C-alpha positions in Angstrom: 135.9 203.0 138.0 136.9 199.8 137.2 139.1 198.8 134.0 137.7 199.2 130.7 138.3 197.5 127.6 137.4 198.8 123.9 137.7 196.6 121.0 137.7 197.6 117.1 136.8 195.8 114.4 137.2 196.4 110.6 133.7 198.5 110.8 135.4 201.0 113.2 138.2 201.7 110.4 135.9 201.8 107.7 133.6 204.2 109.4 136.2 206.3 110.9 136.8 209.1 108.5 134.2 211.7 107.0 135.9 211.6 103.3 139.3 210.0 103.6 140.1 206.8 102.2 139.4 204.1 104.7 140.1 200.3 104.6 137.5 198.3 103.0 135.5 195.3 104.6 135.8 191.8 103.8 133.5 191.7 100.9 135.8 193.9 98.8 138.9 193.2 100.1 140.2 190.9 97.7 139.4 193.4 94.8 141.5 195.7 96.6 144.5 193.7 97.4 144.4 192.3 93.1 144.5 196.1 92.3 147.4 197.1 94.8 149.4 193.4 93.9 148.9 192.4 90.6 151.6 190.4 90.8 150.6 188.1 93.9 146.8 188.8 94.8 146.1 189.7 91.1 148.0 186.9 89.6 145.9 184.0 91.6 144.7 181.5 89.1 141.3 180.4 88.7 139.2 179.5 90.7 141.0 181.5 93.7 139.9 184.8 92.6 135.8 183.8 92.6 136.6 182.4 96.0 138.2 185.0 97.5 135.4 187.4 96.2 132.8 185.3 97.6 134.1 184.7 101.0 137.4 185.7 101.9 138.0 183.9 105.2 137.5 180.1 104.1 139.3 180.8 100.6 142.3 181.7 102.3 142.1 178.5 104.9 141.7 176.6 101.6 144.2 178.0 99.9 147.0 177.4 102.5 145.6 173.9 103.0 145.8 173.3 99.3 150.0 174.0 99.6 149.4 177.7 98.5 152.5 179.7 99.4 151.0 182.6 101.6 154.4 184.4 102.4 154.2 187.0 99.5 150.6 187.2 99.7 150.8 188.2 103.3 154.1 190.7 102.5 151.7 192.5 100.2 148.6 192.6 102.2 150.5 193.8 105.1 152.1 196.6 102.6 148.6 197.5 101.5 147.6 197.8 105.2 150.6 199.8 106.2 150.9 202.4 103.2 147.2 203.1 101.9 145.8 204.7 104.7 146.0 208.1 106.5 144.1 209.0 109.7 143.1 212.6 109.5 142.3 215.0 112.3 138.6 214.4 111.5 139.1 210.9 112.3 136.6 209.1 115.0 139.9 207.5 116.5 141.5 210.9 117.1 137.7 212.4 118.6 137.7 209.5 120.9 141.2 209.7 122.3 141.0 213.6 122.7 137.8 212.6 124.7 139.4 209.9 126.7 142.7 212.1 127.1 142.3 212.9 131.1 141.3 209.4 132.0 143.3 207.3 129.5 144.7 205.3 132.0 141.3 203.5 132.6 141.2 202.1 129.1 142.9 199.4 127.3 142.1 199.5 123.4 142.3 196.2 121.4 141.7 195.9 117.6 141.5 193.4 115.3 142.9 195.9 112.4 145.7 195.0 110.3 146.2 198.9 109.8 147.6 201.5 111.8 145.2 204.7 111.8 144.6 203.9 115.6 148.2 204.8 115.9 148.4 207.2 114.0 145.3 208.7 115.7 147.5 208.8 119.0 149.9 211.0 117.2 147.4 213.5 115.7 145.4 213.6 119.3 148.6 214.4 121.0 148.5 211.2 123.3 152.2 209.9 124.4 153.0 206.5 122.8 153.4 205.1 126.5 150.0 206.4 127.3 148.2 204.3 124.8 147.6 200.7 126.3 147.2 198.4 123.0 146.5 194.9 122.7 146.8 193.2 119.3 145.4 189.8 119.0 145.8 189.3 115.3 148.9 191.3 115.0 149.6 194.5 112.9 151.2 195.1 109.3 153.5 197.6 111.6 154.8 194.4 113.5 158.1 192.6 112.4 159.6 189.3 113.8 163.1 189.2 114.5 165.3 186.0 115.4 163.4 184.2 112.0 164.4 184.8 108.6 164.3 182.9 105.2 166.0 184.4 102.1 163.8 184.8 98.9 163.1 181.4 97.0 162.4 179.8 100.0 158.9 178.8 100.4 156.8 176.9 103.0 153.0 175.6 103.1 150.5 174.6 105.6 151.0 175.2 109.0 154.5 176.6 109.6 154.7 178.9 112.4 157.9 180.7 113.9 158.8 182.2 117.1 160.9 185.4 117.7 160.9 188.8 119.2 158.6 191.7 117.9 159.6 194.9 117.2 157.7 197.9 115.1 159.0 198.7 111.7 160.8 202.1 112.0 159.3 203.4 108.8 158.1 202.1 105.3 161.7 202.1 103.9 162.5 199.7 106.8 159.6 197.7 106.2 160.4 197.5 102.2 163.8 196.2 103.3 162.8 193.3 105.3 160.2 192.3 102.8 162.9 192.1 100.3 165.3 190.2 102.5 163.0 187.9 104.3 159.9 185.7 103.2 158.5 185.1 106.3 155.8 188.0 107.0 155.1 190.7 109.5 153.7 189.6 112.6 150.1 189.5 111.2 147.3 186.6 111.5 146.3 185.1 108.2 142.7 186.5 107.4 141.2 183.1 107.7 138.6 181.2 110.2 141.6 180.1 112.7 143.6 183.1 112.4 146.7 181.4 111.8 149.9 183.2 112.3 153.2 182.4 110.6 155.6 184.9 112.0 156.1 185.4 115.8 153.3 182.9 117.0 154.6 183.0 120.5 153.8 187.0 120.7 150.3 186.3 119.1 149.4 183.6 121.8 150.6 185.9 124.5 148.5 188.9 123.1 145.2 186.5 123.0 145.9 185.4 126.5 146.3 189.0 127.3 142.9 189.9 125.7 141.0 187.1 127.7 142.5 188.9 131.1 141.5 192.1 130.0 138.0 190.8 129.2 137.8 188.6 132.6 138.9 192.1 134.5 137.0 194.8 132.7 133.9 196.5 134.3 133.1 197.7 131.0 133.6 196.5 127.4 132.9 198.6 124.6 132.7 196.6 120.9 133.0 199.2 117.7 132.8 198.1 114.5 133.1 194.2 115.1 131.0 191.7 113.3 129.9 188.8 115.6 132.2 186.1 114.8 132.2 183.2 117.0 134.8 181.0 115.2 137.2 183.5 116.6 137.1 181.5 119.7 140.0 183.5 121.4 137.6 187.1 121.0 134.0 185.6 121.7 134.5 183.4 124.6 136.4 185.7 126.7 133.6 188.2 125.8 130.9 185.6 126.6 132.0 185.2 129.6 133.3 189.0 130.5 131.8 190.4 134.1 131.7 193.7 132.6 128.5 195.3 130.7 129.2 195.4 126.8 128.4 198.3 125.1 128.1 196.9 121.4 128.1 199.6 118.5 127.6 199.2 114.9 125.2 199.0 112.0 121.8 197.7 112.3 122.3 194.3 111.0 125.4 194.0 113.2 123.5 195.1 116.3 120.8 192.4 115.6 123.2 189.8 115.3 124.9 190.8 118.5 121.7 190.7 120.6 120.7 187.3 119.6 124.3 186.3 120.3 124.2 188.0 124.0 120.8 185.9 124.7 122.5 183.0 123.3 125.2 183.3 126.0 122.6 184.2 128.2 123.9 187.6 128.9 121.7 190.3 130.1 122.1 194.1 130.7 124.3 194.5 127.5 123.6 197.3 125.5 123.3 198.3 121.6 124.3 201.6 119.9 123.2 200.6 116.3 125.0 203.4 114.8 128.6 203.3 112.7 131.5 205.1 114.5 131.7 208.7 113.6 127.8 208.7 113.8 127.4 206.8 117.2 130.5 208.6 118.7 128.5 211.0 121.1 126.1 208.2 122.1 129.5 206.1 123.0 131.1 208.7 125.0 128.2 209.5 127.1 128.7 205.8 128.4 132.3 206.0 128.8 
């Protein structure tokens, strides 16, 4: 059996729990952020709230290109994703990791999500941290960029990016100490079409290169809760070219879009499971 790649999108985390709170999808993200961070997201002047509510990604790109200071927004978005969601024993992530525990070495898990539900599920599934291979092409709220800092009061705009060394925040207190001292945000891409990254861009580029290599060498690829979004070229070009058979699992609308994308790419033999993560998990495990 060859190497296998599992990629999670926002829909995977959104549908991972039966009752516990889960991260929102993009269409309600702004309202969630505005409620959580009223002094930053909630204080954006008109027309930005309606722009973000209409379509978050292009609104973020417009905000940055107009000279908006994204640092405080990015810090509060990271804190929201880091602190507001907790995996439970009933998580679909936990069930998946437990089911694969005996052959975890075959799999690399990539996630486009900023929250840490996958990492929390690893602990709940009693999987050693060293046994979980993860690729983070868009970064994560739990990652700090060492080697670059600027004190509060400093601002930047546009396409400012920095290099440095990545480490995981030790805990929420560590996160908040860094937030109070450094205007450069966690290693987390902007939620905008190009997925521009301010902090430790060098590391993010390495993760995107690694994702391409993983897709190129995979015998099977599994996409869970990820919408077809070809503007994310660093994701969808490697997927279009992978020699591995793709299994796509999402809702009916997403499944139809994937089938159209696969047809447009000249791909044949890929499979679709038109179910959300928890509901489709038995079907997925039969193929993994």
